[in-house]
C-alpha positions, -999 to +999 in steps of 0.1 A: -005-056-391-036-035-389-024-025-354+009-013-365-005+004-397-030+022-373+005+032-349+021+044-379-004+065-389-009+081-356+032+087-354+029+107-387+001+125-376+020+138-345+052+144-363+034+164-390+015+185-361+049+190-344+065+203-377+036+224-386+038+240-346+077+246-354+072+263-387+043+284-372+064+292-345+092+306-368+067+323-388+056+344-358+092+351-348+101+360-385+071+378-400+072+383-439+095+414-445+113+405-413+151+418-416+175+412-390+197+441-382+233+441-384+254+452-355+263+490-364+287+507-339+291+546-333+315+568-324+310+593-294+298+619-322+266+602-327+243+613-300+214+588-303+198+603-270+187+630-297+153+616-311+161+629-347+196+617-349+183+579-332+157+580-359+182+586-389+207+557-372+178+535-371+170+544-410+204+538-419+211+506-398+179+494-415+196+501-448+226+482-444+209+454-429+190+452-465+215+436-488+221+468-507+245+447-529+216+431-544+184+453-539+170+485-529+145+484-501+119+514-513+105+520-480+136+537-471+138+563-498+121+593-508+094+589-532+106+618-556+141+596-565+121+568-565+097+579-591+126+594-611+151+569-611+156+530-617+182+534-593+177+558-563+212+555-554+238+563-581+269+547-562+252+516-549+273+493-573+306+513-566+308+505-530+287+475-527+302+455-555+302+424-537+275+408-511+307+402-489+316+440-485+296+445-454+311+415-437+346+419-449+345+456-441+320+461-409+307+496-412+315+523-384+292+551-382+312+581-377+288+608-373+252+622-380+254+661-386+228+687-396+236+701-430+209+725-440+178+706-447+194+670-446+213+651-421+245+639-435+256+603-424+292+594-427+303+559-425+337+540-423+340+507-439+371+492-421+381+456-409+402+456-380+433+431-376+441+425-414+474+409-421+496+415-453+489+412-484+454+422-472+465+450-446+469+476-475+434+469-486+421+491-458+398+509-452+375+500-480+354+533-484+345+565-465+308+573-476+285+600-470+248+595-473+220+618-467+186+616-451+155+640-446+123+643-430+094+638-455+057+639-453+042+603-454+005+605-463-017+581-447-045+568-473-077+566-455-098+537-465-128+543-488-160+542-469-170+504-478-200+503-499-223+473-494-256+460-507-286+451-483-316+430-494-347+446-480-375+422-470-395+436-499-366+426-521-355+461-526-318+466-529-304+495-513-267+509-513-252+525-480-217+532-468-203+514-435-193+539-409-154+547-407-138+528-378-126+547-350-090+537-357-091+557-390-110+590-377-081+600-359-051+591-381-031+620-399-003+626-421+031+618-403+066+626-411+094+601-410+131+604-424+139+590-455+172+585-478+184+609-505+211+604-529+240+623-523+250+629-558+219+650-562+226+669-528+264+674-537+260+684-573+227+705-566+247+738-571+271+727-598+266+744-635+244+728-660+242+728-696+219+710-719+230+696-751+205+677-772+193+648-753+224+656-727+223+674-693+258+681-684+266+687-649+302+701-638+317+723-611+318+760-615+354+765-622+354+739-651+354+756-687+325+738-704+336+727-742+306+735-764+323+722-795+332+687-780+295+683-763+280+689-799+302+665-811+289+639-784+253+647-792+263+638-831+274+605-818+243+596-800+220+606-831+243+587-855+243+556-836+207+555-823+200+559-863+221+532-877+215+506-849+175+517-845+177+524-809+150+542-786+153+579-775+169+582-740+166+617-726+177+634-708+211+615-698+230+632-671+263+635-677+288+642-646+320+658-655+350+657-633+387+661-633+401+631-615+388+598-600+386+612-564+364+640-578+340+617-595+338+596-565+335+626-540+305+636-562+284+606-554+292+607-515+322+586-516+350+607-500+371+579-503+370+545-521+397+520-525+391+512-562+380+544-579+367+547-615+378+567-642+342+565-656+313+546-654+278+545-666+246+539-644+222+525-673+189+525-652+192+562-644+209+571-680+238+587-659+274+588-672+304+597-646+334+610-660+367+617-648+384+629-679+375+665-678+357+660-710+322+662-727+332+634-749+328+601-735+314+576-763+322+544-742+297+552-716+272+569-738+271+536-756+265+517-725+233+538-723+221+537-756+221+497-759+208+496-722+179+475-732+199+446-744+210+422-716+240+404-733+269+384-719+292+407-701+320+401-725+295+417-755+281+445-731+318+459-730+324+447-766+296+468-782+310+499-761+342+495-769+338+487-805+319+517-810+330+540-784+364+527-777+382+524-745+406+540-719+404+570-741+415+550-774+399+539-804+389+504-813+417+504-842+441+512-819+431+484-791+429+459-819+467+463-824+474+458-789+454+425-786+473+411-817+505+418-800+489+402-769+479+369-789+511+368-805+528+367-773+503+342-754+498+318-784+479+292-761+453+312-744+420+304-752+387+322-757+375+304-724+404+319-703+396+353-712+360+347-703+369+332-670+398+361-662+381+393-672+413+414-655+440+397-672+475+413-665+455+433-641+433+453-668+400+446-687+413+461-720+422+427-734+384+414-724+369+442-735+383+442-770+379+408-776+341+414-772+347+443-792+363+419-821+332+397-817+309+427-825+327+438-854+326+401-866+287+403-866+289+441-884+310+426-913+284+396-916+256+418-914+257+453-907+234+466-875+211+439-876+238+413-870+250+434-842+216+433-829+210+395-829+245+390-814+237+413-783+204+392-779+228+364-762+222+354-729+243+363-700+258+327-691+289+313-712+269+286-726+241+310-741+271+331-753+286+300-773+253+292-786+247+328-800+280+328-817+268+296-834+239+309-845+247+343-856+282+341-866+284+303-875+312+295-857+317+264-833+325+263-798+359+248-805+367+272-834+361+304-816+394+310-804+411+306-836+386+326-854+391+356-830+428+355-833+425+353-871+399+384-872+421+406-845+452+399-867+432+414-899+418+444-880+452+451-868+471+453-901+444+474-918 
């Protein structure tokens, strides 16, 4: 028995040593921060024998390999935009709205061309060999990004202060000599990425109205009266719901969906947006040719709340409407929808935000919940409702706690309240 036990211990030790060796081998092959680079084909216009173009190519390839749908690698971006904005690439969620975009539409680098102080990087996201019904969903996007050479400061290590004890017991401070490897190091220059939004709109006109910085093309006629109305809306909502000041809010005005996408560096995108907000950056993008966009402004004002998605859109729809229509009008349509679809449940709406090809039903149901909270306890109840977590279970628990409605009764309550709001 002792021999068997000794043998088993030796086998365990050998296996353990083997596994540790394998782990160390993989660790050596893939050190911390390792990124596996994707394949990035180029056209004949991309001359990688040019040192600058090759450096920009390498930078862009690293970006595409760094899972841009879920994170931004700060080492690839210029420090000015990193310090100013929570999200250095304003259009990131537009183009990389799924982790499968780059796999489904492999990027093809079309060109890297010098434009003033920048290099413009143009990339096509296209999938070869798609068949119907997916064939018409091609290409996904044509994107322009910018890179520029910046100075990288090398921090010289401070001379290490040490304490030496002399034989007599006296303690003397002295500085160790700087290593030779640091003596000759100087600041270097490297390429870093720049948000195309700020490059493209740098020459646009700008108008400050209260907390809003409006940006718009030269040939756009700015309506000061509407801008003033927007600032009054912000002041009213902030005071009513005790919200912190957000300033400046960057508001980009365009006249159609292609123009708003182009301003953000997307010369083409398959799913353009009529408008959206970038809450970390306090940015609003509108294709409605108007200074008025209360829905997206509301997203900015309530950005510190992280509720369930239906409530996030619900509060913006309750206070700011949707699709250029106020909540009261949307409630009428929702009541008609419920009358026609008399078996649909709240959970089915949660599971299908794009019912009938639109988000209007989803958004308005969220707005009904927000109004129900407001009716019960004004702004304080709405704030409590918006403190829900992001999961469905957390949402149901919050509805129970704030509105006093059990999970099995939520559908009935929403239907009743929607009819009530529509009949007013």
